[in-house]
C-alpha positions in Angstrom: 60.6 -60.3 50.0 64.2 -60.3 49.0 64.5 -64.1 49.4 61.4 -64.5 47.2 62.8 -62.3 44.5 66.1 -64.2 44.6 64.2 -67.5 44.3 62.3 -66.2 41.2 65.5 -65.0 39.6 67.2 -68.2 40.3 64.4 -70.3 38.8 64.4 -68.0 35.7 68.1 -68.6 35.3 67.8 -72.4 35.7 64.9 -72.6 33.2 66.7 -70.4 30.6 69.8 -72.6 31.0 67.6 -75.7 30.2 66.4 -74.0 27.0 63.0 -73.1 28.3 61.4 -69.9 27.0 58.1 -68.4 27.8 55.8 -67.8 24.8 56.4 -64.4 23.4 59.8 -64.0 25.0 63.3 -65.1 23.9 64.5 -65.4 20.3 63.3 -67.4 17.3 66.5 -66.9 15.3 66.8 -69.5 12.6 70.0 -71.0 11.1 68.6 -70.4 7.6 69.1 -66.7 6.8 67.7 -66.5 3.3 64.7 -68.4 1.8 62.3 -68.0 -1.1 58.7 -68.7 -0.3 56.1 -69.8 -2.8 52.6 -71.1 -2.6 49.8 -72.1 -4.9 47.7 -69.3 -3.4 50.4 -66.6 -3.3 48.0 -64.2 -1.4 46.5 -66.7 1.0 46.5 -66.2 4.7 48.9 -69.0 5.5 51.7 -67.8 3.2 51.2 -64.2 4.3 51.5 -65.2 8.0 54.4 -67.5 7.3 56.3 -64.8 5.5 55.8 -62.4 8.4 56.9 -65.0 10.8 60.1 -65.8 8.8 60.9 -62.1 8.5 60.3 -61.6 12.2 62.9 -64.4 12.8 65.6 -62.7 10.8 65.1 -64.6 7.6 65.4 -62.6 4.3 62.5 -63.8 2.2 63.6 -63.3 -1.4 63.1 -64.9 -4.8 66.8 -65.1 -5.4 67.4 -67.2 -2.3 69.4 -70.5 -2.7 66.5 -72.5 -1.3 62.7 -72.4 -1.8 60.0 -73.3 0.6 57.0 -74.2 -1.5 53.6 -74.6 0.1 52.4 -77.2 -2.4 48.9 -77.8 -1.1 46.7 -76.8 1.8 43.4 -78.6 2.3 40.7 -78.2 5.0 38.2 -80.9 5.9 35.2 -81.1 8.2 33.4 -84.1 9.5 30.8 -84.7 12.2 32.4 -86.2 15.3 29.3 -86.8 17.4 25.6 -85.9 17.7 23.6 -84.8 20.8 20.4 -86.7 21.7 18.2 -83.9 20.3 20.3 -83.6 17.2 20.2 -79.9 17.7 23.9 -79.7 18.6 26.8 -81.7 17.4 30.6 -81.8 17.5 32.5 -81.1 14.3 36.1 -82.1 13.7 38.1 -79.7 11.6 41.4 -80.7 10.0 43.9 -78.7 8.0 46.7 -80.3 6.1 49.7 -78.4 4.6 52.0 -80.2 2.2 55.3 -78.5 1.5 58.6 -79.0 -0.2 62.0 -77.4 0.1 63.8 -77.2 -3.2 67.4 -76.2 -4.0 69.6 -75.7 -7.0 68.1 -76.7 -10.4 64.7 -76.8 -8.7 65.5 -80.2 -7.2 63.4 -81.3 -4.3 65.5 -81.7 -1.2 62.7 -82.8 1.2 58.9 -82.9 1.3 56.5 -83.5 4.2 53.2 -82.4 5.5 51.8 -80.8 8.7 48.3 -81.6 9.9 46.3 -79.8 12.6 42.9 -81.0 14.0 40.5 -79.4 16.3 36.9 -80.0 17.5 34.2 -77.5 18.1 30.5 -77.7 19.2 27.9 -76.6 16.7 24.8 -75.3 18.5 21.7 -75.5 16.3 19.9 -73.0 18.6 22.7 -70.5 18.1 23.8 -70.5 14.5 25.5 -67.2 14.5 27.6 -68.0 17.6 28.5 -71.4 16.2 29.6 -69.9 12.9 31.8 -67.4 14.8 33.3 -70.2 16.9 34.1 -72.2 13.7 35.8 -69.1 12.2 37.8 -68.6 15.3 38.8 -72.3 15.4 40.0 -72.1 11.8 42.1 -69.0 12.6 43.7 -70.9 15.5 44.4 -73.8 13.3 46.1 -71.6 10.7 48.2 -70.0 13.4 49.2 -73.5 14.6 50.1 -74.6 11.1 52.4 -71.6 10.8 54.0 -72.2 14.2 54.6 -75.9 13.4 56.1 -74.9 10.1 58.5 -72.5 11.8 59.5 -75.2 14.4 60.4 -77.5 11.6 62.4 -74.9 9.8 64.2 -74.0 13.0 65.5 -77.6 13.1 67.1 -77.4 9.6 70.6 -76.1 9.2 72.4 -74.9 6.1 74.8 -77.9 6.4 71.8 -80.3 6.3 70.5 -78.5 3.2 73.8 -78.7 1.5 74.0 -82.5 2.2 70.5 -82.9 0.8 71.5 -80.9 -2.3 74.5 -83.2 -2.9 72.2 -86.3 -2.6 69.6 -84.7 -4.9 72.3 -83.8 -7.5 73.6 -87.4 -7.4 70.1 -88.8 -7.9 69.4 -86.4 -10.8 72.8 -87.4 -12.4 72.1 -91.1 -12.1 68.6 -90.6 -13.6 70.0 -88.6 -16.5 72.8 -91.1 -17.1 70.2 -94.0 -17.1 68.0 -92.1 -19.6 71.0 -91.3 -21.8 72.1 -95.0 -21.8 68.6 -96.2 -22.6 68.5 -93.7 -25.5 71.9 -94.9 -26.7 70.8 -98.5 -26.7 67.6 -97.7 -28.6 69.6 -95.7 -31.2 72.1 -98.6 -31.6 69.4 -101.2 -32.1 68.5 -101.8 -35.8 64.9 -101.0 -36.5 63.1 -104.0 -38.0 61.8 -103.3 -41.5 58.1 -103.9 -42.0 57.3 -107.4 -43.3 56.8 -107.4 -47.1 54.0 -109.6 -48.2 54.7 -111.1 -51.7 52.2 -110.4 -54.5 50.0 -113.4 -55.1 
């Protein structure tokens, strides 16, 4: 009994040393400690769940934060994956795509990407109520997975990386502004051609 307990404890120590964590245990601390969160649907389930997840990971979600995570667009799609022989049941593939941006100073975009989740469920034509309930459950699971994947991506970002992206974005913005100013200067310095005067006959 004692040997078995020691073996279990030893395995737990080895796994934790390798970075392994059981779901629901361990810490989800993030390097980013302050973040603004915006979305097209400010009261949608995805942004609400993500805000709770961020706060639960020690992130101060505030409008005055130096960086903003903007959930630009979230789209759901459904298509028929297969039919049964009787056509009374079929498999549906659900997909959910979340496009997001992280913006910094002067509202400059530092990075943008998307997350996509797909799941398949069986629609039973003989049990419409049960099929509808299953579809709703699958959609909830997909939303949870979207939030989890978003959190995983954010956990991989450090303040130093965001600062580097901000420097690059500032340089691009300055180059674009300089190019636009130079184009305007050239246009202003170019004499405007007078309209052609047609002599009276």
